[in-house]
SERO-4910 file (N, C-alpha, C, O; in steps of 0.05 Angstrom, whole numbers):
BEGIN
 pado doro    nc1    nc2    nc3   cac1   cac2   cac3    cc1    cc2    cc3    oc1    oc2    oc3
  Met    A    525     14    277    514      8    256    523     -2    230    524     20    217
  Asn    A    531    -18    215    541    -16    189    536      3    171    519     20    179
  Pro    A    547      8    144    534     19    126    514     17    104    503     34     90
  Val    A    513    -18    105    492    -30     84    469    -29    101    447    -26     91
  Thr    A    472    -33    135    445    -17    143    426      4    149    402      5    153
  Lys    A    449     25    149    448     50    148    434     60    120    416     77    117
  Arg    A    448     45     99    437     54     70    405     40     71    388     46     55
  Gly    A    402     22     90    381     10     79    354     28     93    334     35     81
  Ile    A    363     32    122    338     53    130    338     73    124    321     87    135
  Phe    A    354     83    107    352    112     81    332    104     63    311    118     62
  Asp    A    334     83     48    323     77     24    298     70     34    278     73     20
  Met    A    297     59     64    265     54     72    247     69     78    224     66     71
  Thr    A    260     92     95    248    122     95    241    128     74    217    134     73
  Leu    A    257    131     48    258    152     34    229    144     12    217    162      0
  Ala    A    220    110      9    212     95      0    186    105     22    169    119     11
  Met    A    183    102     38    159     99     63    142    132     57    117    135     56
  Val    A    165    155     52    154    180     49    138    189     25    123    208     23
  Met    A    146    171      7    138    167    -21    116    163    -21    100    179    -31
  Ser    A    110    141    -10     88    124    -10     66    145      8     42    149      2
  Gly    A     80    156     30     53    169     49     34    193     25     10    195     22
  Thr    A     63    211      7     49    233    -11     31    224    -29     16    243    -35
  Ile    A     25    199    -42     12    192    -63    -21    206    -63    -34    214    -83
  Gly    A    -27    204    -45    -61    215    -41    -61    245    -47    -79    258    -55
  Trp    A    -43    251    -42    -45    283    -50    -43    294    -76    -52    315    -85
  Phe    A    -27    272    -87    -15    271   -121    -45    260   -128    -61    277   -135
  Val    A    -51    243   -127    -72    235   -142    -98    254   -141   -110    259   -162
  Leu    A   -108    264   -112   -119    289   -115   -126    314   -126   -147    323   -134
  Gln    A    -90    324   -124    -77    346   -154    -92    335   -174   -107    348   -189
  Ser    A    -90    313   -175    -85    313   -210   -110    313   -222   -110    310   -246
  Gly    A   -132    315   -209   -157    325   -220   -165    311   -244   -175    320   -264
  Gln    A   -154    273   -234   -166    254   -266   -182    230   -244   -186    234   -220
  Ser    A   -189    207   -256   -214    197   -254   -199    182   -242   -176    190   -245
  Pro    A   -199    154   -222   -185    141   -210   -171    121   -239   -148    115   -244
  Tyr    A   -193    115   -254   -175     94   -285   -157    106   -289   -135     97   -285
  Asn    A   -160    136   -301   -137    153   -319   -114    153   -298    -93    149   -309
  Val    A   -111    157   -270    -91    159   -249    -78    129   -258    -57    130   -271
  Val    A    -85    107   -254    -70     84   -249    -67     77   -273    -49     61   -276
  Phe    A    -83     86   -299    -75     81   -329    -49     87   -324    -30     70   -323
  Phe    A    -48    114   -322    -15    124   -338      8    127   -319     32    134   -320
  Arg    A    -19    115   -293     12    109   -270     28     79   -286     50     83   -295
  Cys    A     21     60   -289     16     35   -309     46     49   -329     70     46   -326
  Leu    A     31     64   -348     33     75   -369     56     90   -370     68     91   -392
  Ile    A     68    103   -345     88    118   -350    112    105   -333    135    111   -337
  Gly    A    102     84   -312    117     70   -295    134     42   -304    151     28   -293
  Ala    A    117     41   -332    131     20   -344    154     14   -351    165     -7   -348
  Pro    A    165     42   -363    197     46   -375    206     46   -355    223     29   -349
  Val    A    200     63   -339    217     64   -318    224     45   -311    248     42   -311
  Leu    A    208     26   -303    212    -11   -276    236    -20   -305    259    -25   -301
  Ala    A    225    -22   -334    233    -32   -358    264    -31   -360    278    -51   -366
  Leu    A    279      6   -349    299     12   -351    324     -2   -327    348     -8   -329
  Leu    A    297     -4   -300    314     -7   -280    323    -36   -283    347    -40   -279
  Cys    A    306    -58   -291    308    -89   -298    341    -83   -314    363    -89   -304
  Leu    A    336    -72   -335    360    -74   -358    388    -68   -343    409    -80   -348
  His    A    386    -45   -320    407    -44   -306    422    -43   -296    444    -31   -296
  Leu    A    400    -68   -277    404    -83   -255    411   -110   -265    421   -127   -250
  Lys    A    406   -115   -288    415   -137   -310    400   -164   -301    404   -183   -315
  Val    A    380   -169   -278    354   -190   -278    342   -203   -293    336   -227   -288
  Phe    A    333   -189   -318    323   -206   -334    335   -231   -344    321   -251   -349
  Ser    A    358   -232   -348    375   -269   -353    369   -276   -330    351   -292   -334
  Arg    A    371   -275   -313    373   -292   -287    339   -287   -273    333   -291   -249
  Ser    A    323   -280   -290    294   -282   -272    285   -303   -264    275   -307   -241
  Gly    A    288   -320   -287    273   -349   -282    258   -348   -283    245   -355   -263
  Leu    A    240   -337   -313    213   -332   -318    205   -357   -330    222   -373   -336
  Asp    A    174   -364   -335    175   -387   -351    142   -375   -362    137   -351   -357
  Ala    A    122   -391   -377    101   -383   -381     77   -387   -355     55   -376   -352
  Lys    A     92   -409   -338     69   -411   -307     83   -381   -284     69   -367   -269
  Arg    A    104   -380   -288    102   -354   -272     96   -325   -282     88   -309   -265
  Ile    A     99   -319   -304     85   -307   -324     61   -297   -311     56   -279   -296
  Leu    A     45   -319   -323     11   -310   -313     12   -312   -288    -11   -306   -281
  Ile    A     26   -318   -265     21   -314   -231     24   -284   -233      4   -269   -230
  Ala    A     48   -276   -238     50   -250   -245     30   -231   -250     28   -213   -234
  Ala    A     13   -234   -273    -14   -219   -281    -32   -221   -265    -48   -204   -258
  Gly    A    -29   -248   -256    -55   -252   -239    -51   -234   -221    -72   -223   -215
  Gly    A    -26   -226   -206    -25   -207   -181    -27   -178   -190    -32   -156   -180
  Gly    A    -19   -187   -214    -26   -157   -239    -46   -146   -220    -44   -133   -199
  Val    A    -68   -156   -234   -103   -149   -234   -113   -143   -204   -127   -125   -194
  Ala    A    -95   -172   -191   -101   -152   -155    -92   -126   -150   -105   -110   -136
  Leu    A    -68   -120   -163    -54    -91   -153    -64    -80   -168    -65    -56   -162
  Val    A    -70    -83   -182    -95    -53   -204   -112    -45   -193   -117    -21   -193
  Met    A   -126    -64   -180   -152    -65   -162   -149    -55   -141   -165    -38   -132
  Asn    A   -128    -63   -130   -119    -47   -107   -120    -12   -110   -132      6    -98
  Trp    A   -106    -12   -127    -94     18   -136   -123     48   -140   -125     71   -130
  Leu    A   -138     34   -157   -165     38   -166   -183     36   -136   -193     58   -131
  Leu    A   -188     19   -120   -200     24    -98   -184     49    -81   -190     72    -80
  Leu    A   -166     38    -72   -149     57    -60   -155     94    -63   -162    112    -48
  Phe    A   -146     90    -90   -156    118   -106   -182    131   -103   -187    155   -100
  Ser    A   -199    112   -104   -231    123   -104   -238    124    -73   -260    127    -63
  Ala    A   -222    121    -63   -235    123    -25   -222    148    -25   -241    163    -18
  Tyr    A   -200    162    -28   -189    183    -17   -205    206    -15   -204    220      6
  Pro    A   -222    213    -35   -231    237    -35   -258    236    -21   -274    254    -22
  Leu    A   -264    211     -8   -294    204      3   -285    206     37   -297    214     57
  Ala    A   -262    197     35   -259    180     72   -229    200     81   -219    196    103
  Ser    A   -222    213     68   -192    234     64   -164    218     59   -168    194     53
  Ile    A   -146    224     60   -121    209     54   -113    198     88    -96    182     90
  Ser    A   -127    209    111   -121    202    119   -131    175    133   -115    159    143
  Val    A   -155    171    133   -172    152    146   -166    124    123   -164    100    128
  Thr    A   -164    143     93   -161    107     74   -137     92     80   -134     68     81
  Thr    A   -115    119     86    -96    101     87    -88     84    118    -68     71    121
  Ile    A   -108     88    137   -101     79    164   -110     49    157    -94     30    160
  Val    A   -142     46    147   -160     29    137   -143      4    115   -146    -20    115
  Tyr    A   -126     17    101   -108      0     76    -94    -12    102    -80    -32    102
  Asn    A    -97      1    122    -74    -24    137    -73    -38    152    -58    -45    170
  Phe    A   -112    -52    135   -115    -79    149    -99   -100    145    -94   -118    161
  Gln    A    -86    -94    109    -69   -110     94    -68   -141    107    -77   -163    100
  Pro    A    -48   -127    134    -26   -164    151    -52   -173    160    -50   -197    157
  Phe    A    -79   -169    169   -100   -191    171   -114   -203    156   -125   -225    158
  Met    A   -113   -182    134   -125   -204    107   -107   -226     96   -115   -249     90
  Leu    A    -80   -217     94    -56   -239     94    -51   -266    102    -43   -287     91
  Val    A    -59   -256    136    -54   -275    155    -74   -298    154    -69   -321    158
  Gly    A   -112   -284    145   -130   -295    148   -129   -322    111   -141   -344    109
  Leu    A   -105   -306     85   -109   -315     64    -88   -343     71    -92   -365     61
  Gly    A    -71   -339     84    -48   -365     94    -61   -383    105    -56   -407    103
  Ala    A    -81   -374    120    -92   -398    147   -115   -419    116   -114   -444    111
  Leu    A   -130   -398    103   -143   -402     93   -140   -430     68   -151   -452     65
  Phe    A   -119   -412     56   -107   -425     37    -86   -452     43    -90   -476     36
  Leu    A    -67   -443     55    -40   -455     62    -42   -470     91    -25   -485    100
  Gly    A    -65   -461    102    -70   -476    126    -50   -469    144    -41   -489    156
  Glu    A    -40   -450    150    -20   -441    167    -30   -425    198    -45   -405    198
  Arg    A    -20   -436    217    -33   -431    245    -38   -405    254    -22   -387    248
  Val    A    -57   -401    266    -59   -372    267    -59   -369    300    -77   -378    313
  Ser    A    -39   -356    309    -32   -358    335    -44   -348    351    -56   -332    337
  Gly    A    -55   -342    378    -81   -327    402    -66   -299    398    -78   -278    394
  Ala    A    -41   -300    399    -27   -270    392    -42   -251    370    -50   -228    373
  Lys    A    -42   -265    347    -50   -251    325    -80   -245    322    -88   -228    306
  Leu    A    -98   -262    338   -135   -260    334   -135   -241    353   -152   -223    349
  Gly    A   -116   -236    382   -124   -218    395   -116   -186    382   -128   -165    389
  Trp    A    -94   -188    362    -89   -164    350   -107   -157    327   -111   -134    318
  Met    A   -115   -176    320   -147   -179    297   -175   -170    319   -197   -163    311
  Gly    A   -170   -172    336   -191   -168    350   -189   -135    361   -208   -119    356
  Leu    A   -166   -128    374   -158   -104    377   -163    -79    349   -175    -57    352
  Ala    A   -153    -87    326   -156    -80    301   -191    -73    290   -202    -52    286
  Phe    A   -202   -101    289   -238    -96    290   -243    -72    308   -248    -51    296
  Ala    A   -241    -73    336   -250    -49    357   -240    -17    343   -252      4    346
  Gly    A   -209    -24    324   -201      5    326   -226     21    292   -235     44    287
  Met    A   -227     -1    280   -246     -3    261   -274     12    269   -281     29    253
  Leu    A   -286      7    286   -313      8    298   -312     33    305   -328     49    295
  Ala    A   -290     43    324   -292     58    326   -290     88    306   -301    110    307
  Met    A   -274     78    291   -271     99    265   -293    100    253   -295    121    239
  Thr    A   -318     83    250   -333     73    233   -348     91    245   -354    112    235
  Val    A   -352     86    259   -382    106    281   -365    127    288   -376    136    308
  Ser    A   -343    142    286   -337    175    292   -346    183    264   -354    205    257
  Gly    A   -344    160    245   -351    180    224   -379    177    202   -386    192    184
  Thr    A   -387    162    208   -416    154    196   -440    177    217   -461    187    209
  Ser    A   -429    181    246   -448    202    259   -447    234    245   -455    254    257
  Leu    A   -436    233    218   -451    260    198   -463    261    187   -461    242    171
  Ser    A   -477    273    184   -510    282    179   -508    276    150   -492    289    137
  Gly    A   -527    254    134   -529    268     92   -511    252     86   -503    233     99
  His    A   -503    261     62   -488    250     45   -459    249     53   -445    236     36
  Ala    A   -447    257     69   -429    269     83   -425    233     98   -408    216     91
  Gly    A   -435    231    109   -441    205    133   -429    171    117   -414    152    123
  Gln    A   -454    181     84   -455    164     67   -430    149     54   -426    125     51
  Gly    A   -411    179     46   -395    185     33   -373    177     38   -358    170     20
  Tyr    A   -365    177     63   -352    172     93   -353    137     87   -334    129     74
  Leu    A   -366    126     93   -374     96     96   -361     80     82   -347     60     86
  Thr    A   -372     99     52   -364     78     22   -341     79     20   -330     60      8
  Gly    A   -324    103     31   -290     99     35   -281     91     44   -258     89     36
  Ile    A   -287     80     67   -277     61     92   -292     30     74   -280     10     83
  Leu    A   -308     23     58   -307      6     52   -287     -8     26   -275    -30     23
  Leu    A   -289     20      8   -273     16    -13   -235     13     -4   -218      0    -17
  Ala    A   -231     28     17   -199     26     26   -193     -4     39   -170    -11     41
  Leu    A   -212    -18     47   -221    -49     54   -216    -60     35   -194    -71     32
  Ala    A   -233    -61     17   -234    -84     -6   -201    -76    -21   -187    -95    -29
  Ala    A   -190    -43    -22   -169    -45    -25   -140    -63    -16   -120    -72    -28
  Ala    A   -149    -63     12   -133    -77     27   -130   -100     27   -110   -113     34
  Phe    A   -156   -109     17   -157   -142     13   -145   -150    -16   -136   -172    -18
  Cys    A   -146   -133    -38   -135   -132    -64   -111   -132    -62   -104   -150    -77
  Tyr    A    -88   -120    -48    -63   -116    -38    -58   -147    -21    -34   -149    -15
  Ala    A    -67   -160    -15    -59   -183      2    -59   -200    -12    -45   -220     -8
  Val    A    -75   -198    -34    -81   -220    -46    -63   -228    -64    -57   -251    -72
  Ala    A    -48   -195    -75    -25   -194    -98      2   -201    -83     20   -214    -94
  Ala    A      3   -191    -55     26   -208    -39     23   -231    -36     40   -247    -42
  Phe    A      3   -235    -27     -1   -269    -24      4   -291    -57     10   -314    -52
  Val    A      1   -282    -86      0   -287   -104     30   -286   -107     40   -308   -113
  Thr    A     49   -264   -103     79   -263   -101     94   -277    -84    119   -278    -86
  Arg    A     83   -287    -67     95   -316    -46     97   -330    -69    120   -326    -76
  Arg    A     86   -345    -87     95   -360   -100    113   -360   -132    122   -377   -147
  Leu    A    114   -329   -132    144   -327   -142    169   -332   -142    185   -333   -161
  Arg    A    174   -339   -104    197   -341    -92    224   -344   -117    228   -366   -128
  Gly    A    239   -325   -122    271   -333   -137    272   -317   -171    288   -320   -189
  Thr    A    244   -297   -167    236   -280   -186    241   -256   -186    222   -248   -172
  Ser    A    255   -232   -194    270   -210   -178    240   -201   -180    222   -206   -196
  Pro    A    242   -183   -154    207   -161   -155    209   -147   -171    189   -143   -184
  Tyr    A    237   -131   -179    233   -114   -206    215   -123   -224    195   -110   -228
  Val    A    219   -141   -234    211   -155   -256    193   -166   -259    185   -173   -282
  Ile    A    178   -173   -233    147   -181   -221    128   -157   -228    107   -157   -240
  Ala    A    145   -128   -211    124   -104   -223    120    -96   -243     99    -88   -253
  Leu    A    154    -99   -256    148    -89   -290    116   -110   -305     98   -102   -319
  Ile    A    121   -138   -294     96   -151   -307     73   -140   -294     53   -149   -305
  Gln    A     67   -124   -276     43   -122   -264     37    -98   -272     13    -93   -274
  Val    A     56    -78   -278     44    -51   -286     39    -54   -317     23    -38   -326
  Leu    A     50    -76   -336     52    -79   -362     13    -93   -358     -3    -86   -375
  Thr    A      6   -106   -341    -15   -116   -346    -44    -98   -340    -67    -96   -349
  Gly    A    -28    -86   -319    -50    -55   -325    -58    -44   -335    -80    -34   -333
  Ile    A    -33    -42   -359    -42    -18   -387    -54    -28   -404    -67    -14   -419
  Val    A    -55    -57   -407    -76    -79   -425    -99    -87   -412   -109   -105   -424
  Ile    A   -116    -77   -384   -127    -84   -368   -155    -67   -364   -178    -72   -359
  Leu    A   -138    -40   -371   -146    -11   -358   -143      2   -387   -164     15   -392
  Ala    A   -125      2   -408   -135     21   -441   -156     20   -442   -158     44   -447
  Pro    A   -180     11   -442   -209      7   -455   -216     19   -429   -227     38   -438
  Phe    A   -218     21   -406   -228     43   -395   -221     72   -383   -235     87   -369
  Ala    A   -197     72   -391   -185    108   -392   -202    119   -410   -214    109   -429
  Asp    A   -203    150   -401   -217    168   -413   -196    195   -420   -187    213   -405
  Phe    A   -192    187   -455   -176    196   -471   -187    225   -479   -180    242   -495
  Asn    A   -207    223   -461   -228    248   -473   -234    283   -438   -244    305   -435
  Ala    A   -220    264   -426   -214    285   -403   -185    280   -390   -179    272   -368
  Leu    A   -166    291   -417   -138    286   -406   -128    299   -386   -147    305   -373
  Pro    A   -105    309   -373   -103    326   -357   -101    352   -377    -84    352   -395
  Ser    A   -117    373   -375   -111    395   -389    -98    430   -383   -100    452   -394
  Ser    A    -81    418   -356    -54    439   -352    -28    428   -347    -24    404   -346
  Pro    A    -11    444   -343     15    422   -339     22    411   -316     37    392   -312
  Gln    A      4    432   -294      4    419   -259     -9    395   -269      7    377   -269
  Ser    A    -28    389   -276    -42    360   -272    -18    338   -279    -11    319   -265
  Trp    A     -5    349   -309      5    324   -327     31    329   -306     44    309   -301
  Ala    A     37    348   -296     68    337   -266     57    314   -247     66    292   -242
  Met    A     28    333   -236     23    306   -221     24    274   -226     34    255   -213
  Val    A      6    277   -253      8    241   -261     36    230   -269     41    206   -266
  Ala    A     49    242   -276     76    233   -290     93    235   -257    112    219   -256
  Thr    A     90    248   -238    100    243   -205     96    211   -202    112    194   -196
  Ile    A     72    210   -207     65    182   -191     69    157   -204     68    135   -193
  Gly    A     75    164   -235     88    141   -259    109    146   -243    109    135   -221
  Val    A    128    164   -250    160    158   -244    169    158   -215    190    145   -212
  Val    A    164    163   -203    164    170   -178    164    157   -155    184    148   -142
  His    A    132    155   -147    105    137   -139    110    106   -144    103     88   -129
  Thr    A    127    103   -177    123     75   -184    152     58   -194    158     34   -193
  Gly    A    166     81   -204    198     65   -211    209     79   -192    232     72   -198
  Val    A    212     97   -170    235    101   -164    231    100   -134    249    102   -117
  Met    A    202     96   -129    191     85   -100    206     45    -98    217     34    -79
  Tyr    A    198     34   -124    200      6   -121    230      4   -121    242    -17   -117
  Ala    A    242     26   -125    275     15   -128    284     16   -104    296     -3    -94
  Phe    A    278     52    -84    288     49    -63    271     23    -45    285     11    -29
  Leu    A    245     16    -47    234     -5    -24    245    -26    -30    249    -39     -9
  Tyr    A    254    -39    -52    263    -61    -53    293    -68    -57    301    -89    -67
  Ser    A    307    -51    -50    342    -39    -42    339    -48     -6    351    -63     10
  Ala    A    322    -33     -5    312    -30     28    304    -55     35    294    -45     55
  Ile    A    298    -77     37    287   -103     34    307   -115     28    312   -131     45
  Gln    A    325   -116      9    350   -128      6    373   -125     30    387   -144     37
  Lys    A    373    -97     43    391    -93     65    387    -93    101    405    -95    117
  Leu    A    364    -92    105    351    -96    121    343   -122    141    326   -133    127
  Pro    A    344   -131    154    320   -152    177    294   -152    174    282   -133    184
  Val    A    280   -169    164    241   -169    165    246   -144    185    255   -122    178
  Met    A    238   -154    212    234   -129    238    235   -111    234    218    -96    242
  Leu    A    261   -101    215    271    -71    219    250    -58    193    237    -37    192
  Thr    A    252    -79    172    239    -71    151    211    -66    157    201    -45    147
  Gly    A    193    -83    173    162    -75    181    161    -59    200    138    -51    206
  Thr    A    184    -48    216    183    -23    227    172     -6    215    149      1    217
  Leu    A    195      6    196    195     27    183    169     28    157    160     47    144
  Ser    A    165      7    157    139     16    143    116     27    151     98     30    134
  Phe    A    114     33    174     94     46    187    101     72    179     82     87    175
  Leu    A    116     78    176    122    112    164     98    118    155     82    131    167
  Tyr    A     94    107    127     76    102    108     50    118    123     48    141    114
  Pro    A     32    112    140      8    124    150     13    145    167     -3    159    178
  Val    A     43    146    168     49    167    191     47    198    171     34    219    174
  Val    A     61    193    155     65    217    134     45    219    119     40    242    111
  Ala    A     31    201    113      2    206     94    -20    224    109    -38    237    100
  Ile    A     -8    217    147    -32    234    162    -16    264    159    -24    284    147
  Leu    A      6    261    171     17    298    158     11    308    143      4    331    148
  Val    A      9    297    105      0    310     85    -25    318     87    -31    340     80
  Asp    A    -39    305     93    -69    305    104    -80    329    116    -98    341    105
  Ile    A    -67    338    140    -64    356    158    -64    374    148    -85    387    145
  Leu    A    -33    382    136    -22    402    123    -32    408     98    -25    431     92
  Ala    A    -46    399     81    -53    400     58    -81    419     53    -89    440     43
  Tyr    A    -91    392     69   -120    401     72   -139    401     95   -163    401     94
  Gly    A   -119    402    119   -133    411    142   -149    388    156   -159    389    178
  His    A   -148    369    141   -159    349    157   -155    338    183   -132    330    186
  Val    A   -167    335    198   -159    328    232   -171    303    238   -195    299    232
  Leu    A   -153    284    252   -168    268    258   -193    270    281   -187    289    297
  Thr    A   -220    257    289   -229    272    301   -219    254    336   -212    231    333
  Pro    A   -219    262    356   -220    240    375   -219    210    374   -199    196    377
  Gly    A   -247    201    368   -255    178    353   -237    157    333   -232    133    335
  Gln    A   -228    177    312   -211    168    290   -192    168    306   -186    146    315
  Ala    A   -179    188    314   -153    178    325   -146    159    341   -123    151    343
  Leu    A   -169    150    357   -164    127    377   -170     99    367   -163     78    378
  Gly    A   -184    101    345   -196     80    325   -161     70    313   -145     52    317
  Gly    A   -160     95    298   -134     95    274   -101     82    293    -85     66    283
  Ala    A    -98     94    320    -84     71    340    -84     55    339    -65     41    332
  Ala    A   -111     46    347   -113     19    358   -104    -11    330    -99    -35    330
  Ile    A   -109     16    305   -112     -9    279    -72     -9    275    -60    -29    268
  Leu    A    -58     21    282    -45     14    268    -24      2    285     -2     -8    277
  Leu    A    -35      3    319    -12    -11    326    -21    -44    332     -6    -61    340
  Ala    A    -49    -47    326    -48    -87    316    -40    -88    290    -36   -112    283
  Ala    A    -35    -73    272    -22    -89    239      6    -80    255     11   -104    259
  Val    A     29    -66    268     52    -74    276     51    -98    295     69   -114    291
  Gly    A     37   -102    312     38   -122    334     42   -152    314     57   -172    317
  Thr    A     22   -146    292     19   -166    280     45   -179    250     50   -203    245
  Thr    A     52   -160    239     73   -153    226     99   -160    234    111   -174    218
  Leu    A    111   -151    257    122   -158    269    129   -187    292    147   -194    306
  Asn    A     98   -197    282     97   -221    305    103   -214    331    121   -228    339
  Leu    A     99   -207    339     95   -191    377     72   -200    386     51   -203    373
  Thr    A     76   -203    410     56   -219    433     56   -197    455     77   -185    461
  Pro    A     29   -189    470     33   -176    485     46   -173    502     44   -149    508
  Arg    A     66   -187    520     81   -188    528    106   -168    513    122   -156    529
  His    A    109   -165    495    134   -158    482    130   -123    486    148   -107    480
  Leu    A    104   -116    496     93    -92    501    100    -76    520    104    -52    521
  Leu    A    103   -103    543    109    -90    573    139    -91    589    156   -108    595
  Pro    A    134    -68    592    164    -68    611    168    -83    633    151    -86    651
  Gly    A    199    -96    631    210   -112    636    202   -145    635    202   -161    653
  Thr    A    195   -149    601    188   -166    598    207   -178    578    206   -201    569
  Arg    A    224   -163    572    244   -169    551    275   -180    564    285   -169    584
  Lys    A    286   -200    550    308   -210    559    333   -198    560    342   -199    537
  Ala    A    349   -185    576    364   -176    579    385   -188    558    408   -180    558
***
């Protein structure tokens, strides 16, 4: 394995570990989703700006008014994604929310088929069917709880699905910005977040302890600026297949964090449904067909 690939694997692994821990930081901050996302954007923006300056990408970003508007539109979708995702954590748990959030690939496939006329293969339809079966299993397992707990769980799943859709929209919009540095796109997106969330942030309920401020600051610096740096560095170094494979470290880390921090262990039904969703997401992301999973079907 060459040194560039090794460094790419390291960068991608680190980025996914960071992503998998964000739920814990959000819950430990004690802040509303609006405040967390606002401060994520406010703190993350200067970090991303410094990164853009360091990499000297402003001069070759190819930005014009149209591209800025497209990036800002993607920023609205991305901010909505964060708001919905962070709102789902306390309702459905970090584990369940993160697994459901991995419906993104199917929604992106749907957007491509609807707006770009992209062909949906039989294999992808099969993976979608498996994912929906997994979703049904997870929903039934959680909503069997009685009273408010069951209602909150279902609300959490719906919020996570809505977050996945908003992320797919943001990714779909970003496709139209090929040739523009992803660091610049990310900077425009968080700047957009500052503008649209400033009226909704509750400045009368700011973090009241150094620990809470540390959680919010970590989300802004580490989970936004630093995480983007490692993620995009890895994408530039690794083939798509390897990048897609390593991206599924994110839900694995999130599940482990949820178990270790809060003792939330998936029920058998949730685990079975979650495994089906993640397997289907892997298959869709890597363009696999069922024969790829059968022994003895690969070419020597």
